[in-house]
N, C-alpha and C positions, 0 to 999 in steps of 0.2 A: 742680673738680680730678678728683674720681671719674670723670666724663664724659670728658674729656680724656684722663688714663691709658687708659681702653677704648677711645676714637676710636683713640689712637696703638697699643695691640693688636691690635686690628683690623686696620688701616693693617698692622703689621710683620706679622701672617698674612698678609695678600691679597698682599704684596708677594713673602716668600718664597716662597709658592704659585706666583704665577704666574714669577716667575725658575725655579724647580726645573722647571713644565711647559714652559716656554721651552728650558732646555738640552734638556730629556728630547727636546723634538721633532726640536730641530737634532741631536742623537746619532743620534734614528731614521734621518731623512732621509738625514743621511751616511752611514749604514750600510748603507741601502739596506732598512730594515723596512716590511714588509709590514701588519703587525698593529696594527691601530689602539689606540695607547695607551688605557689606561682614562679618565684625564682628560680624553680629549678630545671624549669623547662629550658633547655638548650637552644641556643640561634636557629641552628640547623635543624632540628627538629618543628620548630615552628613555620619554617619555609618547606618543611617536606606537608607540613602539615594543609597549608596555602595552596602547595602543588594538586594536593591530593581531592582538593577542594575544588580546583580551578577543571581539574580532568574530570569532574562529577562524578567522584569514586568508584573508576572503572572496574577496578579490580575486587573481585569476592574471592581469591583464593587466600586460605591461610597459611601465613609462613609457614616453613620446614621447622623452624624452630620451636613456634608455638604447638606444632601438631606432636614435635617429640615430648613437649614438657605434658600436654594434656592426650592421651589416646585416643580417647573418645571421642577427640576433634575427627577420626578417620569416617565417622558414620554421615556427615557432615560433607566432607571429601568426595565420599562413594555419591549422597544425594546431587553434589555439584557437578559429578560425571555425566550423572543420571539424567541431569536437566539439560546438559548439552546437546546430547541424543535427542532428546525429545524435542529442544528446539529447534535441532536439523532436519527431524522430521516433519515437523509442522510448518517449518519453511519450504520442505519440498512438495509436501501438500498442499500449502498456498499456491505456490509457483505451477504446480499442474491444476488446479483450481480455475487460477488463471486464463492458462489456456485452453482449458473445459470450456469456458464461457465463452471464448472468441467465437467458437463454433455454434450453430445452433443447435439449441436439445428440445426437440419434440418429440411428442410419441402421438399415436393415429388413437381415435376415438369415432365414435359414433356419433351424430349428429341427426336429429331425426326431426323432421322437417312434416309440419301439419298443416293442410290444406282443406280448407271448408267455407260453405258460403251461406247466404241467408236470403231468403226472396219476401220480398215486400209488395203485396199485390195493390192491382189499383184499385181505388174505391168510384163508386158508381156517380155519374155525373149528380151535381146539385148538394151533396155531403162537403163539409168544411175541412177536407183533407186531401191528403194527394192526391191526384188522379191517375198519377203514370206509375204503372208497374215498377219494379228497379231490384237490383239483384247487387249483392256484397261480397269480396271477395276478400279471403284473409291467408295470410300468408307467414307462420309463423314456426318456433322451432326451439330446439331446446339440447341440449347435451346429456346423453344416457349414461347416469353413476359417474355423475359428476362430482367429485370430492370438496372442489375449493367452495370457498365460503363467499368469494365474489363471484355473480353470474358471470358472466360472457352476453352482452346486448347479442342476437339474432343476425343484424347486420352487419358485425363486425366480422365475420367469417367470408364477406362474398365482397368481391372488386365491383360487382356490378348487377343489376337482377332487370330481364326483361320480361314481362305477359304481355304473349300476342294472342290477343282477342280475334276471333273470325273475320275476318277482312270483308265478307259479304254483308255483315251485319252491322258494320259501325264502319265501313268504309276505312278508304288507304290513309285519310287525315287522323283517324282516332282508333285505330283498333291498337296502338301501341302502345303500352305504360312501361317507362324505362327509369333507372335509380342508377347511379353511378356514384361511387364515393370523391368526395372532393376531399382537399386538407382541410374545412372548416365544417365537413358531416357530422353531425350529430346523429350517436349511434342509437338503434329503435328496437323495439323486441318483435318485431313484425311490420309485414306491410298490409294495405288495405287498398282495395280498389272498388269505386263504385260505378255502375253505370244503368242506363235504364235499358229493361225489357223484360218478357214475359214468356221466350224462349229457352228451350237449354242452348248453350254457348261453349263450343270447344276452344279450349285455350292451350298455350306453351306458353312454360314456364323456360326460362332460360340464365342460369345460377351459375356465374363465373366466381370461383374462389378466390380469396385473397391468400395466394403463399406469401409467407416471408422466413426465407427471402424467395423472391420471384423463382415460378419455374419454366421450364418449356418443354416444350414437343419436338422430337427428334424426325428428322427425317426417316419414311420408313424403312430404306435402306439400312441406314446406320442403326437405328434404333435395332434391328435384327443383327446387325454384324456383333452391337454393343450388350444387346438384351436389358437394353435402356429404353424406356417409350417416353415418360414424361420425368424429369428432374432437375435439381438446380445445375447452372452453372459449373460450378465448382464440381460436383459431381459426376455430370459428363465426363469434365476433362480428365477426371482420375480414371474413367472407365474406357477414356481414349487412350491413355496413357499405358494400362494397366494392358490392354490387347497391344498396342504397339511393340510394349516388352515383353512378354508372354510370345509374340511371334517372331521376336526377334527384328525388328524392322529400322531400329537407329543404327544409322550405319557406322561401321568399324572402324573407320579412319576419321571420318568427319561428323564427329560427335553433333553436329546441331544441325544436321539434315535427316528427314526421315525415308525412306527407299518405300515406296507405298507399293504395295501387292495390287493383285488385280480387283479387290473389290475398294481399297483404297483410289484408285486410279479412274474406278466407275464413278465413285462417291466425288472425291475432290475433282476429277479432272484433271490430271497431271501425275507424271512419274515420279517426281520426289519433289520435296518442298523442306523449309526450314521451320524449325520446333514455334520461332517468333510468327509464323505466317498461321499455325493452326486456328486460333483466335480469331482470326478475319476471316476465314476459309469456314471455319465453323458456323459464324453468325448468320450466313447463308442458310442453313441447314436447321437453324432453329425457327420455330413458331411460336404462336401463343398457345399452353393447353385450351383445348377443346370445351366449352360450358357444357352443364349437367343441365340435361333436357329432361323436361318430366310436361307429361301428357295430362291434361285433365279437362273433364265436361264441368262447367256447372249449371248445376239443375236446379230448375225452378219448381220440382214436383214437392210438395208439402210433405210427403212421406221419406223424402232424404237430405229433409235439412238438418235432421242431426248427425248425419256422417258424414266422419271428418277420414279422409284420404292422409296415410302417413307414408313416406319414403324416408329411408335413412342412407346418409351418405357417408364416406370416410372423410373427415379432415384431422389437422396437425395442428395441436397447441402445444402451447409452451409446458417445459416439465417442471412440475412443481418445483424440484429438487433444484432446478437453474434459480429462483425464487431465493433459498435457502444458501444455495453456493455464494448469491448476490450481498445478501446479508451477512452473510460470515466475514467476507472480503473488507466489506465497510463499517462492521460493527469495530467501535472502541471503547466499550465498556469493560470489556475482560484486559483489555491491553492498558487500560488506565489501573485497573487494580495491580498488574505485573508491574508496574513501574513500580507506583507505591512500595510492592513487596520488594523491589529489589533496589531503592533508594533505602528501608529499612536494613536492609540486608547488608548497605554498605557502609552506615552508618555503626551497626554492630560490628561489624570489623576492625573498622575504626577506631572505637572504643577498646574491642580487644588487645587490640596493636597496644593501644596507651594505655592500659593495665600491664601488658607484659614489660613495657619500658618503666614503669614504675617498680615492677617486681623486682625490676635486674637493679635498679637502683637501689632499692632497700636491701636487697639481698647482697649485694656487692660489700655497702656500707654495714653490714651486720658481719660479714665474711671478716672485714680488716677495716674496722672504721678509721683508723691514722693515717692507711696509705689510700683510702677513699676520699676522706677529706682533703689530702693533698694535692691528688690527681684531681679532684674537682675544683679547687680551688685556683689550679694551674687553667685549667679550662675557663672557667668566668674571666679569669684575668685577660687568656686571648680575645672570650668574644667583646670585654671592655675596651681594650685596645682595637678590635676591630670595630668597633661602634662609634667610638669617639676618636677613630683617625690617628691616634695617639703616634708619635715620630718615636722611635728606641726603644730601649728596656726600662723602665722605671724602677723594677725591682732589682738592678745591678746597678743602677746609676745614683741609689739613695745610701750604698755602701762605699765606704773612702777607698777598698781596694783598687776599685774600680778606675779612680783616679789617678793611680801608681802603676797603670802599664806604661810600656815603651812608645806605645802610639799620641801619649800624653803631650809628650815636647812635641813631636812633630806639628802637632794638631794645635797648641799654641801658637807656635812660630807661624803657620797660615792665617790663625786667625787674627795675629797682628798685622803680618803683610797684607791682607788685607783690609785691615781699618786704617793702615797708614796710605793703600791706597785710595781709598773712599774720600779722605781727608784731601788728599793731592787733588782729586777733579772738584771737590767744593772750592779750593782755592783759586784753580787757574778760570775754573767759571764767576767768581767773585772779581778776581784781577783783569780776564780776559788775557790772559797771556798762557803761553806753553811753559812749564816750568822742564826744566832737563838736569 
């Protein structure tokens, strides 16, 4: 009885709900309502919508059914295809830039060095001023035609600077002025040296450039063979490999070996060597590059006080393009804007799909209202059955013909037999005996 009452209640609720939904659909259609009624949303549509959100709306392609309905949408598909090509091109260029900035990108510039000095004569005895004559040497410099906004300090171009004065005038302990780069070194625009003296002084400036990456001077024999005098270790290895390749020195059978020609035998001292041994053998043939030597005379003649000696040397500076490339790779401003536009496109596509579903719904209803309502009620009934975990078919169970089927007699017999067995087990438990 309770089961029958529950089934009746469910049937009544379903009947009332479907009736109200049908009335709402007819009224909405009659009034030309375009909005989709909440109860019209199919359960599967809701699940699909949740799935799209979980996938963060990854699909931007318009379905074929929408493209057939709206021919103008082909323009959007053409733009989408062009966007794919553009994204591929940008990704390829980005990878090329990432590979390029791994290598040193430099350009040669002229660094002009200015060497000048001032002389302060001594004062006669009795005056309240400095009595000893002295001179001051200044070494400064700047890049010629430097387009950069931030000027590099003069000391940043050098690893060390040594000023060697006349040893006969200043003795063995005071004739050298040295500056060496340290990790905590503060860059400066120039160097100044002040010493007592009232005669012209010969001095020698030794400037050691700070190459990044470090450069090395080759052994004269290897330098003549490769045509390289001073270069980075990677460039030297590349030149050495090109020489081996052009002269076919690689062993035909054992590729890891090099068969030395007469020049290599003189330089490396062996008839044959492995590729892996080249860096070790090459290390003994590399030396630190020679410093730049500038000879200068510190003049104490008042007529030479305004004269400045200028020397131009070649230095390597970072290519300004490298900073732009690094800025391009690290910039996220455009990416954030692109992401916002992507989200907007996905939302628009999702809205178009929903509108297409609404249109199909309304169009199907307008073509055949009766068939549409019947099919739609069946669909809603199945959905309600799934949501409520209903067992059986309530629509058939409410009709009397359902209980006149041939299987009813067998079902009644099985039901009565199961009840008898249940009562029998209860009696056995109460009496504590087994009935036979």
